[in-house]
C-alpha positions as a Python dict, from the first residue, in 0.01 Angstrom:
ca = {
    (1, 'X'): (0, 0, 0),
    (2, 'X'): (-125, -104, 345),
    (3, 'X'): (-482, -216, 388),
    (4, 'X'): (-655, 32, 617),
    (5, 'X'): (-988, 86, 778),
    (6, 'X'): (-1037, 454, 840),
    (7, 'X'): (-695, 576, 953),
    (8, 'X'): (-593, 244, 1108),
    (9, 'X'): (-370, -18, 950),
    (10, 'X'): (-527, -350, 1046),
    (11, 'X'): (-196, -537, 1039),
    (12, 'X'): (-36, -282, 1269),
    (13, 'X'): (-329, -299, 1512),
    (14, 'X'): (-298, -678, 1523),
    (15, 'X'): (78, -651, 1590),
    (16, 'X'): (15, -402, 1871),
    (17, 'X'): (-255, -622, 2024),
    (18, 'X'): (-29, -929, 2026),
    (19, 'X'): (335, -862, 1938),
    (20, 'X'): (428, -1231, 1966),
    (21, 'X'): (165, -1339, 1716),
    (22, 'X'): (267, -1396, 1359),
    (23, 'X'): (67, -1208, 1098),
    (24, 'X'): (-139, -1466, 911),
    (25, 'X'): (-76, -1490, 540),
    (26, 'X'): (-429, -1368, 472),
    (27, 'X'): (-341, -1026, 624),
    (28, 'X'): (-25, -962, 427),
    (29, 'X'): (-7, -655, 203),
    (30, 'X'): (-159, -804, -110),
    (31, 'X'): (-417, -1024, 60),
    (32, 'X'): (-783, -935, 86),
    (33, 'X'): (-937, -852, 421),
    (34, 'X'): (-1148, -1116, 591),
    (35, 'X'): (-1521, -1124, 536),
    (36, 'X'): (-1721, -822, 641),
    (37, 'X'): (-1954, -848, 941),
    (38, 'X'): (-2248, -867, 697),
    (39, 'X'): (-2088, -1163, 518),
    (40, 'X'): (-2016, -1336, 849),
    (41, 'X'): (-2380, -1286, 948),
    (42, 'X'): (-2499, -1432, 616),
    (43, 'X'): (-2276, -1736, 664),
    (44, 'X'): (-2403, -1789, 1018),
    (45, 'X'): (-2764, -1763, 895),
    (46, 'X'): (-2696, -2021, 624),
    (47, 'X'): (-2532, -2244, 885),
    (48, 'X'): (-2847, -2210, 1094),
    (49, 'X'): (-3058, -2314, 796),
    (50, 'X'): (-2844, -2624, 746),
    (51, 'X'): (-2867, -2701, 1120),
    (52, 'X'): (-3246, -2671, 1115),
    (53, 'X'): (-3263, -2896, 810),
    (54, 'X'): (-3043, -3150, 990),
    (55, 'X'): (-3277, -3145, 1289),
    (56, 'X'): (-3573, -3220, 1065),
    (57, 'X'): (-3377, -3496, 891),
    (58, 'X'): (-3268, -3650, 1223),
    (59, 'X'): (-3631, -3659, 1331),
    (60, 'X'): (-3708, -3843, 1007),
    (61, 'X'): (-3939, -3568, 890),
    (62, 'X'): (-3844, -3327, 617),
    (63, 'X'): (-4076, -3029, 587),
    (64, 'X'): (-4306, -3012, 288),
    (65, 'X'): (-4424, -2699, 117),
    (66, 'X'): (-4559, -2471, 235),
    (67, 'X'): (-4291, -2467, 501),
    (68, 'X'): (-4491, -2232, 720),
    (69, 'X'): (-4864, -2296, 728),
    (70, 'X'): (-4943, -2074, 1026),
    (71, 'X'): (-4759, -1843, 1262),
    (72, 'X'): (-4713, -2003, 1603),
    (73, 'X'): (-4910, -1828, 1874),
    (74, 'X'): (-4624, -1743, 2110),
    (75, 'X'): (-4457, -1425, 2225),
    (76, 'X'): (-4120, -1544, 2093),
    (77, 'X'): (-4283, -1573, 1750),
    (78, 'X'): (-4368, -1204, 1749),
    (79, 'X'): (-4009, -1114, 1830),
    (80, 'X'): (-3885, -1319, 1531),
    (81, 'X'): (-4156, -1177, 1302),
    (82, 'X'): (-4081, -816, 1396),
    (83, 'X'): (-3705, -872, 1358),
    (84, 'X'): (-3758, -1026, 1013),
    (85, 'X'): (-4000, -762, 888),
    (86, 'X'): (-3784, -483, 1027),
    (87, 'X'): (-3489, -617, 829),
    (88, 'X'): (-3692, -641, 507),
    (89, 'X'): (-3869, -306, 544),
    (90, 'X'): (-3549, -119, 630),
    (91, 'X'): (-3374, -254, 324),
    (92, 'X'): (-3651, -279, 68),
    (93, 'X'): (-3934, -57, 188),
    (94, 'X'): (-4299, -148, 236),
    (95, 'X'): (-4392, -220, -124),
    (96, 'X'): (-4095, -445, -194),
    (97, 'X'): (-4146, -628, 135),
    (98, 'X'): (-4509, -694, 38),
    (99, 'X'): (-4390, -817, -301),
    (100, 'X'): (-4138, -1046, -133),
    (101, 'X'): (-4411, -1196, 86),
    (102, 'X'): (-4620, -1262, -225),
    (103, 'X'): (-4319, -1430, -384),
    (104, 'X'): (-4267, -1650, -75),
    (105, 'X'): (-4628, -1759, -105),
    (106, 'X'): (-4589, -1832, -478),
    (107, 'X'): (-4284, -2053, -424),
    (108, 'X'): (-4453, -2238, -140),
    (109, 'X'): (-4254, -2112, 155),
    (110, 'X'): (-4561, -1967, 330),
    (111, 'X'): (-4936, -1992, 294),
    (112, 'X'): (-5173, -1711, 197),
    (113, 'X'): (-5286, -1699, 561),
    (114, 'X'): (-4928, -1647, 682),
    (115, 'X'): (-4874, -1378, 419),
    (116, 'X'): (-5187, -1195, 537),
    (117, 'X'): (-5078, -1228, 900),
    (118, 'X'): (-4736, -1088, 814),
    (119, 'X'): (-4899, -797, 628),
    (120, 'X'): (-5100, -727, 944),
    (121, 'X'): (-4776, -716, 1140),
    (122, 'X'): (-4638, -472, 882),
    (123, 'X'): (-4906, -226, 990),
    (124, 'X'): (-4713, -199, 1316),
    (125, 'X'): (-4435, -33, 1122),
    (126, 'X'): (-4466, 322, 1004),
    (127, 'X'): (-4304, 465, 695),
    (128, 'X'): (-4256, 785, 896),
    (129, 'X'): (-4073, 594, 1174),
    (130, 'X'): (-3834, 435, 927),
    (131, 'X'): (-3779, 753, 725),
    (132, 'X'): (-3421, 874, 731),
    (133, 'X'): (-3337, 1159, 491),
    (134, 'X'): (-2972, 1044, 474),
    (135, 'X'): (-3065, 687, 388),
    (136, 'X'): (-3100, 594, 21),
    (137, 'X'): (-3439, 483, -106),
    (138, 'X'): (-3560, 125, -98),
    (139, 'X'): (-3329, -132, -249),
    (140, 'X'): (-3420, -455, -419),
    (141, 'X'): (-3383, -769, -214),
    (142, 'X'): (-3104, -996, -332),
    (143, 'X'): (-3051, -1372, -309),
    (144, 'X'): (-2889, -1341, 33),
    (145, 'X'): (-3194, -1151, 162),
    (146, 'X'): (-3422, -1429, 40),
    (147, 'X'): (-3199, -1694, 200),
    (148, 'X'): (-3218, -1495, 522),
    (149, 'X'): (-3598, -1487, 487),
    (150, 'X'): (-3596, -1864, 448),
    (151, 'X'): (-3397, -1886, 771),
    (152, 'X'): (-3664, -1679, 947),
    (153, 'X'): (-3935, -1901, 798),
    (154, 'X'): (-3748, -2211, 919),
    (155, 'X'): (-3715, -2060, 1265),
    (156, 'X'): (-4087, -1995, 1279),
    (157, 'X'): (-4169, -2339, 1141),
    (158, 'X'): (-3948, -2505, 1402),
    (159, 'X'): (-4133, -2348, 1697),
}
């Protein structure tokens, strides 16, 4: 049975796009499709974390816990903070996001001051604004979400 997305056969679309190109083995009938965009994003975020760690190592300074002692006072910082909190709140809701921030403090990723600052930023979000009747309720954050949070923390710490 052909692998399809919607009504489109991915192999056929690839053949139409480039008739001279051989179909890679990974796209044959029994093969799985390549990683989803979400998985690709997760891999790129993990790559960024490794790159940031390499930068710290090259400088001869590995960060100690807490990784983020204070939020940098720059406009670019606010963009990163809002992007991060938006991601967490949209997936997990306000309560679970607050719980995640407490967890990050407990494991030494952020300080209590950073947690409080992030909770202040959360006030800029409204539960009414993020309410979508077709969207399921808040989900628990998984390991990938926490890795992504660590990437955001590393970004902020590297400013």
